[in-house]
NUKETI-574193 format. One record per residue (C-alpha): residue in one letter; residue number from 1; x, y negated, z negated. Coordinates in nm, 3 decimals, padded with zeros to 5 digits, m for minus. Example, Ala and Ser with C-alpha at 12.3 -4.5 7.8 and 13.67 -1.06 7.14 Angstrom:
2
<marvo><residu>a</residu><num>1</num><u>01.230</u><v>00.450</v><w>m00.780</w></marvo>
<marvo><residu>s</residu><num>2</num><u>01.367</u><v>00.106</v><w>m00.714</w></marvo>
***
This chain:
53
<marvo><residu>m</residu><num>1</num><u>m00.601</u><v>00.676</v><w>01.565</w></marvo>
<marvo><residu>v</residu><num>2</num><u>m00.710</u><v>01.014</v><w>01.690</w></marvo>
<marvo><residu>k</residu><num>3</num><u>m00.977</u><v>00.856</v><w>01.903</w></marvo>
<marvo><residu>v</residu><num>4</num><u>m00.766</u><v>00.570</v><w>02.030</w></marvo>
<marvo><residu>g</residu><num>5</num><u>m00.478</u><v>00.792</v><w>02.130</w></marvo>
<marvo><residu>e</residu><num>6</num><u>m00.708</u><v>01.068</v><w>02.265</w></marvo>
<marvo><residu>f</residu><num>7</num><u>m00.516</u><v>01.310</v><w>02.044</w></marvo>
<marvo><residu>t</residu><num>8</num><u>m00.731</u><v>01.611</v><w>02.072</w></marvo>
<marvo><residu>p</residu><num>9</num><u>m00.663</u><v>01.984</v><w>02.075</w></marvo>
<marvo><residu>k</residu><num>10</num><u>m00.711</u><v>01.998</v><w>02.450</w></marvo>
<marvo><residu>n</residu><num>11</num><u>m00.426</u><v>01.749</v><w>02.497</w></marvo>
<marvo><residu>v</residu><num>12</num><u>m00.178</u><v>01.934</v><w>02.282</w></marvo>
<marvo><residu>k</residu><num>13</num><u>00.006</u><v>02.240</v><w>02.417</w></marvo>
<marvo><residu>s</residu><num>14</num><u>00.080</u><v>02.392</v><w>02.074</w></marvo>
<marvo><residu>a</residu><num>15</num><u>00.089</u><v>02.308</v><w>01.707</w></marvo>
<marvo><residu>t</residu><num>16</num><u>00.467</u><v>02.257</v><w>01.728</w></marvo>
<marvo><residu>d</residu><num>17</num><u>00.454</u><v>01.982</v><w>01.993</w></marvo>
<marvo><residu>f</residu><num>18</num><u>00.533</u><v>01.716</v><w>01.730</w></marvo>
<marvo><residu>e</residu><num>19</num><u>00.803</u><v>01.765</v><w>01.475</w></marvo>
<marvo><residu>s</residu><num>20</num><u>00.761</u><v>01.431</v><w>01.306</w></marvo>
<marvo><residu>v</residu><num>21</num><u>00.525</u><v>01.133</v><w>01.273</w></marvo>
<marvo><residu>a</residu><num>22</num><u>00.770</u><v>00.927</v><w>01.479</w></marvo>
<marvo><residu>e</residu><num>23</num><u>00.719</u><v>01.164</v><w>01.771</w></marvo>
<marvo><residu>l</residu><num>24</num><u>00.342</u><v>01.130</v><w>01.734</w></marvo>
<marvo><residu>f</residu><num>25</num><u>00.360</u><v>00.755</v><w>01.748</w></marvo>
<marvo><residu>r</residu><num>26</num><u>00.597</u><v>00.766</v><w>02.046</w></marvo>
<marvo><residu>w</residu><num>27</num><u>00.346</u><v>00.985</v><w>02.229</w></marvo>
<marvo><residu>l</residu><num>28</num><u>00.062</u><v>00.743</v><w>02.143</w></marvo>
<marvo><residu>e</residu><num>29</num><u>00.260</u><v>00.442</v><w>02.255</w></marvo>
<marvo><residu>k</residu><num>30</num><u>00.347</u><v>00.608</v><w>02.586</w></marvo>
<marvo><residu>r</residu><num>31</num><u>m00.028</u><v>00.654</v><w>02.642</w></marvo>
<marvo><residu>g</residu><num>32</num><u>m00.084</u><v>00.278</v><w>02.585</w></marvo>
<marvo><residu>w</residu><num>33</num><u>m00.171</u><v>00.264</v><w>02.216</w></marvo>
<marvo><residu>k</residu><num>34</num><u>m00.040</u><v>m00.045</v><w>02.040</w></marvo>
<marvo><residu>n</residu><num>35</num><u>m00.049</u><v>m00.098</v><w>01.664</w></marvo>
<marvo><residu>k</residu><num>36</num><u>m00.295</u><v>m00.383</v><w>01.610</w></marvo>
<marvo><residu>f</residu><num>37</num><u>m00.094</u><v>m00.504</v><w>01.309</w></marvo>
<marvo><residu>f</residu><num>38</num><u>00.219</u><v>m00.566</v><w>01.515</w></marvo>
<marvo><residu>d</residu><num>39</num><u>00.238</u><v>m00.934</v><w>01.619</w></marvo>
<marvo><residu>g</residu><num>40</num><u>00.602</u><v>m00.954</v><w>01.739</w></marvo>
<marvo><residu>v</residu><num>41</num><u>00.722</u><v>m01.150</v><w>01.436</w></marvo>
<marvo><residu>t</residu><num>42</num><u>01.055</u><v>m01.049</v><w>01.285</w></marvo>
<marvo><residu>r</residu><num>43</num><u>00.989</u><v>m00.986</v><w>00.918</w></marvo>
<marvo><residu>d</residu><num>44</num><u>01.274</u><v>m00.761</v><w>00.802</w></marvo>
<marvo><residu>i</residu><num>45</num><u>01.595</u><v>m00.582</v><w>00.908</w></marvo>
<marvo><residu>v</residu><num>46</num><u>01.401</u><v>m00.306</v><w>01.075</w></marvo>
<marvo><residu>d</residu><num>47</num><u>01.220</u><v>m00.553</v><w>01.301</w></marvo>
<marvo><residu>e</residu><num>48</num><u>01.552</u><v>m00.720</v><w>01.381</w></marvo>
<marvo><residu>t</residu><num>49</num><u>01.715</u><v>m00.387</v><w>01.465</w></marvo>
<marvo><residu>m</residu><num>50</num><u>01.430</u><v>m00.289</v><w>01.693</w></marvo>
<marvo><residu>k</residu><num>51</num><u>01.454</u><v>m00.624</v><w>01.871</w></marvo>
<marvo><residu>n</residu><num>52</num><u>01.827</u><v>m00.570</v><w>01.931</w></marvo>
<marvo><residu>i</residu><num>53</num><u>01.789</u><v>m00.214</v><w>02.072</w></marvo>
***
C-alpha cells in the first residue's frame, strides 16, 4: 500500500498529518488508489450506507 499510494516521508509534512487510518485511506483514494477487493457489490449495512451517502 505504501508503494501504490506513494506514501513516503517526502510526501508527508509531519508525523501528525494523519490522525486515523480513515484519513490515510481518504488520502490514498484522492490520489487514485482503489481497493482491489472492492467490487461494488452491497454485502452489508455499511455498504448500503455508503451507497446512500
